[in-house]
N, C-alpha and C positions, 0 to 999 in steps of 0.2 A: 078447742076441739082436740088438743093433743092428748089430754088425759084419757078419754075413752079409748083412743087407739092404743095407748100404752097398756091399759087394763086388758084390752082384748088380746094383745101379744102375750101378756103375762099369763092369762088364762090358758092360752094355747100351749105355752111352755109348760105350765103345770100339768095340763091334761095328758100330754104324751107320757110324762113320767108316772102319772097315776095309772095310765093304761099298762105301762111296763110293770108297775107294782102289782096290779091285778093279775097279770099273766104269771108273774114270778111266784105268786102264791100257789097257783096250780102246779107249776114246775116243781117247786119245793115239796109240795104235798105228795105228788106222785113219786118223786125220787126217794124221799125219806120212807114212804110206805113200802117200797120194794126192799129197802135195806132192813127195815124192822121185821117184815114178814119172813125174810130169809133167816133171821136170827131166831125166830120163834118155832122153826120147824121141829127141833127136838122136843120142845114142850108140847107141840101139837100131837106128836107121835104118842107121848106118854098120856096126855090128858084125854085124847079122843080114842085111845086104845086101837091104834092102827099101825101100819108099817110105813117105812120110809118111802117105798116105791109109790104107795098111795098118796101120802102127804105131799110128795113132789108136785102133784097135780094142783095143789093150791097155788103154786108158782106157775106151772106150765099152762094151765087153763087161762090165767090172766095174760100170759105172754102170747098165746095163740090168738086170742081175741084182738089184742093190740096190733099185732103184725098184719093179720089178714084183713082187717077193716080200715086200716090207716088211710089208704089211698081213696077208698070209696067215700070216707068222711071228708077228705080234702076236696074232692070233686063236688060233693053235695054242698059244702060251704061256699064254693065259688058260684053255686046256683042260687042259694036262698039266703046267704049271709052268714058271717062267722060268729057274730055276737050271740045269736039265737042258739046255735049248736053248742058254743062254748059254755053258755049259761046252763043249758040242759046237762052238759057233761059234768059241771061242778055239782049240780043237784043230785044227779044219779050216783056220782062217786061218793058223795057224802052220805046219802041214804044207804048205798051199798056197804060203806064202812060200818055203819051201825048194825046192819043185818049180819055182816060177818062177825061182829063182836057178840051178837046174840046167838050165834050158831051153837048147836049142841052135839052135832055129829059131823064127821069128816065130809060126808056127801052133801050135807046142808052148807057147810063152809065152802066147798068147791063151787056149788051152785051160786052162792052169794058173791064169790070172787068173780065169777063170770059176769054177773050183773054189775059189780063194781068196775070191771074192765071196760064195759060199754061206756061208762062215764070217763074213765081214764083215757080211752082212745080219742074221744072228742076233744079233750084238753091237749093231749100230746100232739095231735095232728094239726091243731089250729093255732097254738100259742105263738109259734114263730111267725106265722102269717099276720097275726094281729099286731105284733110288735113291728113288723116290717112296714105295715100300712101306717102306723102311728108316727114313725120317725122319718125325717127326710134322708135321702141317700147319704149325705155327708155325716150323719150321725148313726146310721144303721149298724155299723160295726161295733160301736161303743155299746149300743143297746143290747145287741146279741151277745156281746161279751159279758154284760151283767147277767144275762140269762145263764151263761156258762158258769158264772160264779154261784148262782143259786143251785145249779146241779151239783157242783162240788160241795157246797154246804150241806145239801141233802145226803150225799154219800158219806161225808165225814160224821155228821150228827146222827145218822140212822143207827149205827151200832151202839153209840153212846146212849141215846135215848131208849133204844130197845133194851139194852142191858139194865138200865135204871128201872124201866117199867116192869120187866120180867123179874127183877130182883125184889120189887116191892108189891107187885100186883100180879094178877093172872094174865094169860096171853090175850084175853078178850080186850084188854085195855090198849093193846097196840093198834086196834081198829077204832076204839072209842075216841082215842086222842085226835083222830082226824076231824071229829065233829066241830069243835070250836073254830079250827082253821078253815074248814069248809064253809061254815056260816059266814065268816068274815070275807072269804073269797067270793062267795055268791053275791054278797052285798056290793063289793067293790066292782065286780064285773058288770052287774046290773046298773050301777051308778056311773061308771066312768068309761067303759068300752063303748065306742060309737056303734050305732046300728046302721052300717052302710049296706045298702041294698043293691045287689048286682042287677043287670038288665034281665028282663023276663024272657019267656019264650025258649028256655033251655030245657033239654030232656036228659034224664039220667040214663046212663048206659048199663042197664040191668044185666044183660048178657055178658058184657065185659067184666063187670064187677063180680058176677058169679064165677066166671072162669078164673079170674085172678085169685079169688078167695080159695077155690079148690087147689089151684097150683101152689100157692103159698102154704096152705094147710098141709099138703102132702110133703112139701119140702121140710117144714118144721118137724113134723112127726118123724120123717126119715132121719133127720139130724138127731132127734131125741133118742130114738130107738138105736140108731147106730152108735151113739156114744156109750150106751149101756151094754150093747152086744158086740156087733162088728159091722163096719161099713161094707164089708163083702158079703153079708148075709143077703140071701135072695129076696127076702121080704123088704129089706131096706133098699136094695137096688130097684125093686119094683116100685117103691114109693118115689124114688128119685126119677125113674123113667116116667111115671105118671105125672109128676110135677112138671117135667120138661115138656110133655105133650100139652098140658093145659096152659102153661105159660106161653108156649109157641102159638097155641090157639088164641090166647088173649092178644098177642101182637097182631095176628092176622085180622082179628075183629076190629082192633083199634085203627088199623090202616084202611078199613073199608067203611066204617060207620061215619055218618055225617057229624055227629056230636060225640066224640069218644070220651071215655073217662080220663084218659091221659092223652094229651096232644103230643104225639111222638116227635113233632117238629121241635119241641123243647130240646131234644137231644142233639139237634143239629148245631146247637150252640156249644162249642168246644169247652168253654169255661164251665158251663153247667154240667156237662157230662164228666169231665175230668175231675171236678171237685166232688161229685157224687161217688165216683170210683175210689178216689184217694181217701175220702171220708170213710167209706166202707172198710178199706184195708186197715186204716188206723184203729177202727173199732175191733176188727178181727185180732190184731196184735194186742191191743190193750186188754180186751176181755180174756184172751188166752193167758197172758202173763198174770193177770189178776187172779185167775183160777189157780195157778200153780204156786204162787208165792206163799200162801198159808202153809202148804205142804212142805215147802223148803224151810220156812222160818221155824215151824214147830217140829216137823219130822226130822230135819237135818241139823238145824242149829239149836233145837231144844228150847225155844222161847215159850213162855207161858202165854195164854190167850190175851191178857191185857197188853203185854209187851208187843205181841204180834199185831194187835189192833192199832196201837200207837205207831208202830213202824210202817204199817201199810198206808197210813194217812199221808205219807209224803207226796204221793202223786196227786190226789185230789186237792191237797193244800196248795201245792205249787201251781196246779192248773187254775184254781180259783183266784189266786193272786195275779197271775199273768194274763188270764183271759180278757178282763176289761181293758188292760193296757194294750194288748194286741188288737182288740177291736177298734180302739181309738186310733192306733197307728195305721190300721188298714183304711180308715176313713181319710187319712192324709196322703198315704203313699200307694194305695191300691191293695187289693187282696192278694194278688198272685205273688209278689215278692215276700209277703208275710207268710204265706202257706209254704213256700219253698224254704224259707228260714226255719219255720217250725218243723218241717219234715227233716231238714238237715240236723237240727238239734236232737230230734227224736231218734234219728238213725244213729247218731253218736252215742246217745243214751243206751240204746239196745245193744250196741257193740260192747259198751262197758258192762251192762247187765249180764251179758253172755259169759263173763269171766267169774261169775259167782262160784264159790266152792265152800267146803266145810270150814275153812279158816277165816271167812269174812267176818268182820265186826259189824255191830249195828251202824256205826258211823260209815263204814265202807259200803254197806247196803244203801244207806240214805244218799250218799254221794253218787252212787251209780244210778239210782232211780230219780234223783232230782232233775237231771236233764230230760228224762222221760216226761215228767210232769210239766216242766217248762215248755218242752216241745209240743205237747198236746195243747197247752194253753195258747201258744203262738199260732198253732195251726187251726184250731176249731173255730174260733170266733171269726177270723177273716174268711175261712172256708164257708161257713154258714152264711155269712153276709154276701159272698160272691154268688152262692146258689140262689138266694132269695132275690138278689139284685138282677140276676140274669133272666128271671121269670117275669113275663108280663103281668100286670096288675090283676087281670082277669083270671090268672092261673096261680095266684099265690097260695091258695088252699092246697092245690095238688102239689106244688113245689114244697110246701111245708110238710105234707104227708110223705113225699119221696125222701125228704131229709130225715124224717123220723124213722121211716122204714129201713133205710140203709143203716142207720144207727142200731136198730134192734136186730136186724138180720146179721149185721157184723158181729154183734155181741153173741148171738146164738151160734153162729158159725164158728167163732173163735173158741167158745167154750167146748163145743162138740168136737171139732176137728183137732184143735191144739191139745185138748185133754186126752183124746184118743191116741194122738201121736206120742205124747209124753208117756202114757201108760204102756204103750207097746215098746218104747225104748227102754223103760225101766224094767219091764218084763224080760226083754232080751238080755239085759245085763245081770238080771237076777237068776239066770239059768232057765228062762222060759216059763217060770211060774206065773200063774195068773195074778194080776195086781188088783187088789181091792182098794178102791179110793173111797174114803168116808169123810165127808165134809159136813161137820155139825157146828152149830153156833150157840154159845151161851151169852156171856157178856161181850165177846167179840167173835173170835173164830177158833175152832178146834179142828185140826186136820190130822188124819192118820193114814198111813200107807204101810202095808205089810211087805216092805222090801228094805234091804240094807241101805244105809245112807249113801254109800259110794255108788250104788246102782241108781238111786234117785238123782244124784248130782250128774252122773253120766248122761242119763236121759234128759235132764234139764238142759245141759249144754247143747245137745242136738236140737231140742225144741226151741231154745232161745235163738240159736243160729238160724233156724227156719224163720222166726219172727224178724230177724235182721234182714233176711232176704225179702220178706213181705214189705217192710218199710223201705228198703232199697228200691224195690219196684215202684212203690208209690212216689218216692222222691224223683226217680228218673222220669216217670210219667208227668209229674208236675213241672220238672225242668223243661221237658219237651213242650208242654203247653206254654210255659213262660217264653221260651225262645220263639215259638210259632206266633204268639200274640205280638211279640216285639217286632218280628219281621213284617207282620201284617200292618202294624202301625207305621213303620218306616215306609212301606210301599204306598200306603194311603197318603202319607205326608209328601211323598215325592211326585204324586200324580198332579200335573198342572191343572189349574182350574180352567174351565171352558169359558 
């Protein structure tokens, strides 16, 4: 009788890794798709005979759908099951990719990108929850670390694959390339992801979902318009005020409804709340610095696009190598010590990065940013594992959606606010002249700014020191949580048993 037991254990062992591979396919597909589409924007402007302001909506429409629907999808998955929605997401994303490739006008392409985004949001919101369910708590960090590795591979390979495709074929093929990966992913999800059914009798909070959707939409549109004009503009301030009203209304609805979309009691868990906030702050800093570095490397140091692309790969490469290791270590020693270590390394890295100037060498740049990539790798996997581990099993979909939305909102906020801060600082040092930032991509990245190099570096120093402050706050917040949890454990340990 020993042999069947061993075979059953082996099948369970293999199954969880096959589930991880199925989810990783979706993560890689969505990550590389974003990189490739950004690269193709100049080609889209020329081929579809449009302007850059219009073609930006190929990216923005996709982003808006992802952020605004993420939490609703997470709640729906907790009600009807994750496999069903994740499978639909893969199918919709794959069909949407083909439709995008067949588009002949810019408005047709934007419409198809919206359709594609509905599939992407189903995958992005639920992938982490599916992996969390598949692995035991003692292996969760390692599994989520491998997810982080797939994100890094997508970021690194996107510009390379995109450049090769655009060099040999038309822009249509950056979407068609998703078809074979999508077909394989659909098969793997259908075959290997278990169909766990949650208990029935649950109701979807349509009023809360609609209120949250409007609040997030107003916030994102305000950030987008503010980045291109001014955050002091009355229309932008009106959008932010409207967003605040609807988000406050959403909280009131969730507190009063019997079956809310988000159980706000989740935020009573300090581990859950602190990790969401610190995760948001690291994405603000990371996306802000990622936006500025092409301008520094090409506009100040005079690097060509290929050299710039290779130099920028230091962060995702370091993150991808460290993330699985950090996840495994968090399984042994707990997530909080690893997140503190990661933020401390990240803090030291941004202090080093803030010393960049016109004389820095490529090696000097890499050595400054290497701790940033290592710090992100040490922080993200344990942080994600802690968030998912703190959520009850019946709320894993919502927790996964919250994790995804903090990432996307952090990136959006970082690009908008940090980009605007840098532009204003450069303008101040350039004699008050308006700064025109142009970010175009061919084989990798081409960045131009109509300001002297000294003004750009001066503005960069102020902006990077601001990012140092952001990471410092995240580190202090995480240290406070670490100390609080330690004191709580000691108190519990000293309470005599009755």
